[in-house]
C-alpha positions as CSV (number, residue, x, y, z in Angstrom):
1,X,-32.5,-3.9,-75.2
2,X,-30.5,-1.6,-73.0
3,X,-29.8,-4.4,-70.5
4,X,-28.6,-6.9,-73.2
5,X,-26.4,-4.2,-74.7
6,X,-24.8,-3.5,-71.4
7,X,-24.1,-7.2,-70.9
8,X,-22.4,-7.5,-74.2
9,X,-20.2,-4.4,-73.5
10,X,-19.2,-5.9,-70.1
11,X,-18.4,-9.2,-71.7
12,X,-16.2,-7.7,-74.3
13,X,-14.4,-5.5,-71.8
14,X,-13.7,-8.6,-69.6
15,X,-12.4,-10.5,-72.5
16,X,-10.1,-7.6,-73.5
17,X,-8.8,-7.3,-70.0
18,X,-8.2,-11.1,-69.8
19,X,-6.3,-11.0,-73.1
20,X,-4.0,-8.2,-71.9
21,X,-3.3,-9.9,-68.6
22,X,-2.6,-13.2,-70.3
23,X,-0.2,-11.5,-72.7
24,X,1.7,-9.9,-69.9
25,X,1.8,-12.9,-67.4
26,X,2.4,-15.8,-69.8
27,X,6.1,-15.0,-70.8
28,X,7.0,-14.6,-67.1
29,X,5.4,-17.9,-66.2
30,X,7.1,-20.0,-68.9
31,X,10.6,-18.4,-68.8
32,X,13.4,-21.0,-67.8
33,X,14.7,-20.0,-64.3
34,X,18.4,-19.2,-64.0
35,X,19.2,-22.0,-61.6
36,X,17.7,-24.5,-64.1
37,X,19.9,-23.2,-66.8
38,X,23.0,-23.4,-64.5
39,X,22.1,-27.0,-63.6
40,X,22.0,-28.0,-67.2
41,X,25.4,-26.4,-67.9
42,X,27.0,-28.2,-65.0
43,X,25.6,-31.5,-66.2
44,X,27.3,-31.3,-69.5
45,X,30.1,-33.9,-69.7
46,X,33.8,-33.0,-69.6
47,X,36.8,-35.0,-70.8
48,X,39.2,-36.5,-68.2
49,X,42.7,-35.1,-68.9
50,X,45.9,-37.1,-69.2
51,X,47.8,-36.8,-65.9
52,X,49.9,-40.0,-65.9
53,X,53.6,-39.0,-66.1
54,X,53.0,-35.8,-64.2
55,X,54.0,-34.9,-60.7
56,X,51.3,-35.1,-58.1
57,X,51.1,-31.3,-57.9
58,X,50.7,-30.9,-61.7
59,X,48.2,-33.8,-61.8
60,X,46.1,-32.1,-59.1
61,X,46.2,-28.8,-61.0
62,X,45.2,-30.5,-64.3
63,X,42.3,-32.3,-62.7
64,X,41.0,-29.1,-61.1
65,X,41.4,-27.1,-64.3
66,X,39.1,-29.6,-66.0
67,X,36.4,-29.0,-63.5
68,X,36.9,-32.4,-61.9
69,X,37.8,-33.4,-58.3
70,X,40.9,-35.2,-57.1
71,X,39.3,-37.9,-55.0
72,X,42.4,-39.9,-53.8
73,X,46.1,-40.2,-54.2
74,X,47.3,-43.8,-53.9
75,X,50.9,-45.1,-53.8
76,X,52.2,-48.0,-55.9
77,X,55.6,-49.7,-56.4
78,X,57.2,-49.0,-59.8
79,X,60.4,-48.4,-61.6
80,X,63.0,-46.0,-60.2
81,X,63.0,-43.9,-63.4
82,X,59.5,-42.6,-62.7
83,X,59.6,-42.4,-58.9
84,X,57.4,-39.6,-57.6
85,X,55.3,-39.4,-60.8
86,X,51.7,-40.4,-61.4
87,X,51.8,-43.8,-63.2
88,X,48.0,-44.6,-63.4
89,X,44.7,-42.8,-63.1
90,X,41.0,-43.8,-62.8
91,X,39.0,-42.9,-64.9
92,X,41.4,-43.3,-67.8
93,X,42.2,-40.2,-69.9
94,X,39.7,-39.3,-72.6
95,X,36.7,-40.6,-70.7
96,X,33.7,-38.3,-70.7
97,X,32.3,-37.8,-67.2
98,X,29.9,-35.2,-65.6
99,X,31.5,-32.0,-64.4
100,X,32.7,-32.4,-60.8
101,X,33.3,-36.1,-61.0
102,X,36.0,-37.7,-58.9
103,X,39.4,-38.8,-60.3
104,X,41.9,-41.1,-58.5
105,X,45.6,-41.0,-59.2
106,X,48.3,-43.6,-58.4
107,X,51.8,-42.3,-57.9
108,X,55.1,-44.3,-58.0
109,X,57.0,-44.7,-54.7
110,X,59.8,-46.6,-56.4
111,X,60.8,-50.3,-56.6
112,X,59.9,-52.7,-53.7
113,X,63.5,-53.7,-53.2
114,X,66.3,-51.1,-52.6
115,X,70.1,-51.5,-52.7
116,X,71.4,-52.6,-49.3
117,X,75.1,-53.1,-48.3
118,X,75.1,-53.8,-44.5
119,X,78.8,-54.5,-44.4
120,X,79.6,-51.0,-45.4
121,X,77.8,-49.6,-42.4
122,X,80.1,-51.4,-39.8
123,X,82.6,-48.9,-38.3
124,X,80.6,-45.8,-39.3
125,X,79.2,-43.5,-36.6
126,X,75.5,-44.2,-35.9
127,X,74.5,-40.9,-37.6
128,X,76.5,-41.6,-40.7
129,X,75.0,-45.1,-40.9
130,X,71.4,-43.7,-40.6
131,X,72.1,-41.2,-43.3
132,X,73.4,-43.9,-45.6
133,X,70.3,-46.0,-45.0
134,X,68.1,-43.0,-45.8
135,X,70.1,-42.5,-49.1
136,X,69.1,-46.1,-49.9
137,X,65.5,-45.0,-49.3
138,X,65.2,-47.5,-46.4
139,X,64.4,-46.6,-42.8
140,X,65.7,-47.7,-39.4
141,X,64.0,-49.1,-36.3
142,X,66.4,-47.6,-33.8
143,X,69.6,-48.5,-32.1
144,X,70.7,-51.2,-29.7
145,X,73.8,-50.6,-27.6
146,X,76.5,-53.0,-26.4
147,X,80.1,-52.7,-25.1
148,X,82.8,-53.6,-27.6
149,X,86.5,-53.9,-27.0
150,X,87.8,-52.5,-30.3
151,X,84.9,-50.5,-31.8
152,X,84.9,-46.9,-30.4
153,X,81.9,-45.6,-28.6
154,X,79.2,-44.4,-31.0
155,X,80.2,-46.5,-33.9
156,X,78.3,-49.4,-35.5
157,X,79.3,-52.9,-34.4
158,X,76.8,-54.8,-36.5
159,X,73.6,-54.4,-38.6
160,X,70.4,-56.3,-38.7
161,X,69.2,-57.8,-41.0
162,X,72.2,-59.3,-42.7
163,X,70.7,-59.7,-46.2
164,X,73.0,-58.6,-48.9
165,X,72.5,-56.7,-52.2
166,X,68.8,-55.6,-51.6
167,X,66.1,-55.2,-49.0
168,X,62.4,-54.6,-49.3
169,X,61.3,-51.1,-48.3
170,X,58.9,-52.4,-45.6
171,X,61.7,-54.1,-43.6
172,X,63.5,-51.8,-41.1
173,X,67.2,-51.8,-40.4
174,X,68.5,-51.9,-36.8
175,X,71.9,-50.8,-35.7
176,X,74.1,-52.3,-32.9
177,X,76.2,-49.4,-31.6
178,X,79.2,-49.6,-29.4
179,X,79.2,-48.0,-25.9
180,X,83.0,-48.4,-25.8
181,X,84.7,-50.6,-23.2
182,X,85.6,-50.1,-19.5
183,X,88.4,-52.1,-17.9
184,X,90.8,-54.6,-19.4
185,X,89.8,-55.5,-23.0
186,X,88.7,-58.9,-24.0
187,X,91.7,-60.3,-25.9
188,X,90.4,-63.9,-26.2
189,X,89.4,-64.7,-29.7
190,X,91.6,-62.0,-31.3
191,X,94.5,-62.7,-33.5
192,X,97.9,-62.0,-31.8
193,X,98.6,-58.9,-34.0
194,X,95.1,-57.4,-33.3
195,X,95.5,-58.1,-29.5
196,X,98.8,-56.3,-29.4
197,X,97.3,-53.3,-31.3
198,X,94.4,-53.1,-28.9
199,X,96.7,-53.4,-25.9
200,X,98.9,-50.5,-27.2
201,X,95.8,-48.3,-27.5
202,X,94.8,-49.0,-23.9
203,X,98.4,-48.6,-22.5
204,X,98.5,-52.3,-21.5
205,X,101.7,-54.4,-21.6
206,X,100.8,-57.7,-23.3
207,X,103.0,-60.6,-22.4
208,X,102.7,-64.0,-24.2
209,X,102.9,-66.6,-21.5
210,X,103.0,-69.6,-23.8
211,X,101.7,-71.3,-26.9
212,X,99.2,-74.1,-27.3
213,X,98.5,-76.5,-30.2
214,X,95.7,-75.1,-32.3
215,X,94.2,-78.5,-32.9
216,X,91.8,-79.5,-35.7
217,X,89.3,-76.6,-35.1
218,X,91.7,-74.0,-33.8
219,X,93.0,-70.9,-35.6
220,X,96.7,-70.1,-35.8
221,X,98.0,-67.2,-33.7
222,X,94.7,-66.6,-31.8
223,X,94.5,-65.7,-28.1
224,X,92.8,-68.5,-26.2
225,X,93.2,-67.2,-22.6
226,X,94.2,-64.2,-20.6
227,X,95.0,-63.1,-17.0
228,X,93.6,-61.0,-15.5
229,X,90.0,-61.5,-16.8
230,X,88.5,-58.8,-19.1
231,X,86.5,-55.9,-17.7
232,X,88.4,-55.4,-14.4
233,X,90.0,-52.0,-13.6
234,X,93.6,-51.4,-14.6
235,X,96.2,-48.7,-14.7
236,X,98.3,-47.8,-17.8
237,X,101.4,-50.0,-17.8
238,X,99.6,-53.0,-16.2
239,X,100.5,-56.4,-17.6
240,X,98.2,-58.9,-19.1
241,X,99.4,-62.5,-19.7
242,X,98.0,-64.4,-22.7
243,X,98.3,-67.8,-24.2
244,X,98.1,-68.2,-28.0
245,X,97.0,-71.1,-30.3
246,X,99.5,-72.1,-32.9
247,X,99.4,-74.9,-35.5
248,X,102.9,-75.9,-34.4
249,X,103.9,-76.0,-30.7
250,X,107.2,-74.4,-31.8
251,X,106.5,-70.7,-32.5
252,X,109.7,-70.3,-34.3
253,X,109.4,-73.3,-36.6
254,X,109.6,-72.4,-40.2
255,X,109.0,-74.4,-43.4
256,X,112.7,-75.0,-43.9
257,X,113.6,-75.7,-40.3
258,X,114.0,-79.1,-38.5
259,X,111.1,-80.8,-36.8
260,X,110.1,-79.7,-33.3
261,X,112.4,-80.8,-30.5
262,X,115.6,-80.8,-32.6
263,X,116.6,-77.3,-31.4
264,X,119.2,-76.8,-28.6
265,X,116.6,-74.9,-26.5
266,X,114.3,-77.9,-26.4
267,X,110.5,-78.0,-26.8
268,X,108.2,-75.2,-26.0
């Protein structure tokens, strides 16, 4: 009887201890860990904000404030009015996405074609021409250089390409810049008035040796030959002989004068 009673007492004591231990350990075992709670919070969806129409900096700030990530910034052609602003986004605004999802924005770099006036660049200094091209939001591919009889050194002789009105932004502009001219200028191909002006600038005495018929394809009052040849050295006061094309072989014939050969001084 004593042994059975002792066994019952031990059994009840063990059961009591197991109950107490279970009561203490069970809440700890089934409590949700902190990292699991945080994971569930981060998995909650967020709404993609409206960033179209904002600058790139403001769009980045709005995306990061919404607990999203700016994945990429892509350029697109668009109207001049919204140049520099975000014009499209992916995902679109109002979409629900997980926190930390990527968002791509597309910003406007302006229209594909920009204003282009190549004729207005001729005669400018190379630096002025490049600044004008930059104002048109175009870019240059450098300078080529060549001597020129009338365009001063450092100024633009010609521009390539020669398209007028507009030019696509991907097409560069190249300048042909004058290196000046050494020696006797090239007068051939100039009008008589222009040749005389250039000769005066260089201190050269220009003497008209004679006149030739312009012919069907000729141009009135254009220099067709010169002696000495262009490019050779000279001293101020040197003389250059030229011949000039005229539509009439009489340089003094006017509309109300007699036909050539009727003057007392004969034919030229």
